[in-house]
N, C-alpha and C positions, 0 to 999 in steps of 0.2 A: 309837891313839886310840880311845876308846869311841864307838859310834854315838849320834847325837842322837835324843832321844825326848821325848815329853811326860811331864812328871812329874805333871800333874793332868788330869783329864777335861775335855773341851771340849764345851759345849752349843751347837748351831746352831739359831737361830730363823728360820722362813720369813719372808721379806719380803713385804709386801702391794703392792709397787710394780708387779710384773708383772701381777697380776690387775686392778689398777686401769686399767692401760694397755689391757688387752684389753677390759674393759667399756666404757671410754670410746671405744675404737675402734669397737666394735659400735654403740654409741649414735650416734656421729657418722656412721657409714656408713648407718645406718637413717634418720637425719635427712636426710642428703644425698640418699638415694634417694627419700625422700618429697618433698623439695623438687624433685628432678628430675622425679618423676612429675607434679607439679603444674605445672611450668613448662616442661619439655622438650617441643619440638614433635615430633609424629609425622606425617610426610607421608602422606596418603592418595591413592593412585593407582588408576587403572583401566586394565586391559589390554583392548584392542579389536582385532578382526580387520578386515582390509580387503585392498585390492590397489591397485596403481598403475594409473592410467589417464590418457590424454591429456585436455587441456581440452575438446576436442570428441569426441563419441562416434565409434566406427568407422562409416564410411559403407558401407551395403550397395549394391552395384552390381547393378541389374536390367536386363534386356533391354528396349530401347525398343519392339521388335516381336518377334513370334514368328519363329523361323528356326532355321537350322542353323549351328553354329560351324564356320568353315573353318580358322582359325589362332589360336592363343593366343600372344601375343608377350611375356608376362611370366611370371615364376616366383614361387612362394611365397617371401615374405620380401624380394622385390625392392623397392628404393626407386624411387618414381615421382614425377614432377612433374605438375602440372596440365597437361592436354593430351597426356600420353603415351598412345600407342595401346596399349590393353589386349588387344584381340582383333579379328578380322575375321570377318564373317558370309559365308556362301555366298550369292552373288548370282545364280547361274544359275537357280534355281527362281523367285526373285523376278522376274527379267527375263521368263521364260516366262509366269509368272502375270500380269504386267502387260500383256504383248503380247496374250495370249489374252483377257484381260478387256476390253481396249480393243476388240477385234474383236467380241466378243459384245455389249458395250454398244452399239456402233454399230448392230448389227443390231436389237437391241431398241428402240432409240430410233427407227429408221426405221419399224418396225411400229407403235410407239406413235403417231407423228405421222400415219401413214396412217389408223389407227383413229379418231383425232380428226377427221379430215376426213370419213370415212365417217359419223360421228355428227353431222356438221354443226357441230362445235365447233372446227374449225380451218379455215384458209384454204388452198385448193389452190395459190395462188400462192407460198406459203411453202415448198412442197416442193422438194427437189432433183430433178434429172432422174431419178436412180435411184429416189427415193421416188415420183415421178409415175408411173413405169412400174409400180411395185408397186401404186399406187393404181388405175391403169387396169385391171390384171388382176383385182384384187379387186372393183372396181366392176362389171366385165363379168360376173363370176361371180355377183355379187349380183343384177344385173339379169336374168341368165338365169333364176335361181330365181324372181324376181318375175314375169318374162314367162310362165313355165310356169304359175304360179298364176293369173295374169290371164287366160291363154288358156283354162284350165279353167273359170274363172268366166264368161267370155264365151260359151263353148259352152253352158254351162248356161242362161244368159240367152236365147240363141237358141232352145234347145229349149223354154223356157217360152213364148216368143212364138209358136212354131209350135203348141204345145199349145193356147194360148188361141185361135188362129185355128181350129184343128180343133174345139174345143169349140163355138165360135160356129156353125160349119157343122153340127155334129152336132145342136145345138139346133134349128136351122132345119129340118133333115131330120125330126127327131122330131115337130115341130109339124105339118109337112105330112102325114106319115103319119097323125097323129091326125085331121086334117081329112078325109083320104081315107077313113079308117075310119068316120067319122061319115056320110059320103056313100055308103058301101057300096062304094067303089072300091078298098079295100085290106083286107088281112087283119090280124087282131089280132097275128099272129106277127111281121109286119113292124114294127108299132109297138113291140113288146117288144124286138126286135132293135135298133131305133134308140135306144131308151132305154138299153139295156145298153151300146151303143157310147158314148153320152154319159157314162155313169157311169164307164166305164173311162178315158176321156180326162180326166175331172175327177180321178180317183185318180192318174193319171200326173202331172197338173199339180201336185197337192199334194206328191207325192214329189220332183218336180224343184225345187219352191220350197224344200223343206227342204234339198236338196242344194246349192242356191245359197247359202242362209244359212250352211251349213257351210263352203263354199268361201270365202265372204266373210269369215267369222270366222277361218278358217285364214290367209287372206292378211293380215288385220290382226294376228293373233297372231304370224305369221311375222316381220313387220316389227318388232314389239315384242320378240320373242324374239331376233332378230338384234341389236337395240340393247342388250338386256340382256347378251347374250354378248360383244358388243364392249366394254361397260363392265367386265365381269368380267375379260376378257382384259387390258384396260388396267390394271386394278388389280394383276393378277398381274405384268404387265410392269413396273409401277412398283416393286413389291417386289423383283423380280429386279434391276432397275437399281440400286436402293439397295445391295443386297448386292454387286454387281459394283463399284460406285463405292468401297465400303468396302475391298474386296479390292485394287483398284487403288491406293487411297491407302496401304494398308499396304505393298504392294509398293514403291511409290515412296519411302515413308519408309525402308524397309529399304535400298533402293539409296542413298538420301541418307546414311543412317547405317550404312553397311556396316562402318565402323570405329568401335568403341566406345572412347572416350578417358576418361582420369581427370579428374574435375572438381576435384580438390584434391591437394595434395602429401601423400605418406604412404608407407606400406609395405603391399605386397600381403599379404593375410591370408585364410585360409580359401578358397583357390581351388578351385572346385567343377566347372569345365568343362574339356573338352579337345576337340580337333578331332573333329567328328562329333556332338557333343552337341546334342540338340534342346532348345531353350529356349522358354519361353512369355513373353508380353509382361507386364512389370510384376509378375512373381511374387515378392512380397516374402517369402513363406515359404521360397523356395529361391533366394536371390540367387546371381548368378554368382560373385561374390567380394566381399571387403570390403577397404576401404582404411583403415588406421589412420593418422590424421593425425600428422605429425611435430611436434606441439605439445609444450611443456614438460609433463612428467608431474606429476601430483598424486596424493595418496593419498585414496582414498575409504574411510571407515570407518563403522561402525555403533555408535552409543552406546546403552548400555542405559538403560532408563527411570530407574534409580536414580542415574545419573551425569549426566543431561541438565541438571539444575538447577545444576550446578557448572562446566559447560564454557561458556566465553565466547569470542567472536571475539578473535583475537590471542593466545590462550593457547598456551603452548609444549607441544610433544609430542616424544617420542623414538621414532623408528621403527627397528624391527629387521626386516630382510628375511629371509624363510624361506630364500632361496637363499644368504644369507651369514650363517652362524650368529653370534650375538652374542658367543660366546666367542672367536672368531677375528677378527671385524671389529667396528668401532665402530658405534654407533648413528648414525642420520641425523637431525639436528635438523629440526623442522618447526613450523609454527604453524597454529592453527585459522583457516581462511579463511571457511568457510560452514557453517551448521548448518541442517538441515532443519526446517521449521516444523511438520511433521506426521510421525507415526510411519509405518513401513512397513505396508502392508496384509498380511494373512495370506499371500496369494499371493506378494507381493514378498519377504516374509521367508523363505518356504520356498525361493524361487528363489535368494536371495542368501546366506542363512545356513544353509540346510538344515533338516531336521526336528528337530534337537536344540535349536535356539534357543528359549529360554523368555522370556516377557514381551515387552514392547514395545521396539522399537529405532528410533532416529532416525538418518538418514543425515547424515554430516558430511564436509567436504572439508578436507584438510590441505595447506598449501602447503609444498613442500620447499625447504630452504635451498640445495640443490645437486642437479644432475641426474646427478651421478656419486658413487660411493662411494670415498673416498680410503683407500687401503691403502698406507701408506709413501709411496713415490714413484709408485705406480701409481694410476690412476684407472679404476675399473670402471664401465662405462656401465650405466644402469638401463634396463629394458625394460617396456613396458606389459604388464599382466597378472600381474606378480610379486606373490605373496602376502606379506603383512606383518603384523606385530603392532605396534601403537602404544601407548605408555605415556603417559597424560595425568595430570598432577598436578592433583587436584581441590581439595584444601584441606589445611591444617595443623591437626591435632587435638592436644590434650594427651594424654599417655600415660594419665593417670588417667581421662580421659573415655572412652578406648577400653576400659579395664577396667570402669568402671561401666556402659558400654554393654552389655557382655556380661552383667553381672548383671541389667540392666534387661530384656534379651531373655529371659533365663531366667525372670525374675519374670512377665513377660507371658505366657510359655508356660504357666506354672503356673496363672495366673489364668484363661486360656482353658480349661485342662483342668478346673478347678473349675466 
């Protein structure tokens, strides 16, 4: 058999069907893409940082009085109930301080009351037997000083009286010598001697009178000086008694509050003291420890100024905990519960967000849907202080608006450059 073959040449013409399909496919895809760009929603979200915290802030526990810690009865991370004893103070020093203070205060009060009576500002009948004995001793001492001054003044007055009598006699003698001199019965020397004797007595009298005035002034000044001294001493005693009463009150307060207890339920955190630690009263800069309340946890985040206008109360958020990577664990749903009415101050922003944070930030609180993170059949408990990232859906934009927004930004940049 002969092989089959074409007896005449065959001409093949290209069909236009395939190219038409390709063109219309491209046109349709372009049209659909354009329609999708105009109508397809593009969700706009914001990622914010924050951390978990209880509803109530951690409570700083300070010492009610200054003292020395004797025993710490709790440990870091321990769960405590309201009324649980946290630590005991050393009461030996407080007891000794209270007893010594009471003894010193009683002695000062006795001296103060005696001084009041010596000044004439208190009643002797109000004194106790011990105070009366002290009063009599001081009164006798005071009278002894006054008697010595009075005796010196009395002796001076007696000398003045004697000099006055001697002067009167000397005047009489001088007059008689003068009469005898005129009659020729006496010499002129006798007259001069009598007059000299009279002048000497008058000089002694003037000196004694000045001495009397000095003694009298000293006596009056001594009484006034003693009164001033007594008043100054009473003022000093009053100040010392106030100091002693305050020390006694602090010692009694320490004895009454020798055991420091928790005022709320929570977990012990940041324990700073141990047996032998010296603590100061109410030192808020160095608290003894902190108690984190066992309240339900909430997420505190900080919204940037560009997103604050789109966030509303009740809005949904998805929380991813730094301790549980999102690739291995699911997000934790939450809702916006509270939004701050004012932005953070620069100091607050540096403390909460660090130096890298730019622009204004507003605090917000997210309510968690669960207090545990579910992983299969396991429930992982959440802890206060865990860092997190929250994703909040702000709005739905058209894809085309996002594209045009980029061009608008570029155009504005060029306009600003011009």
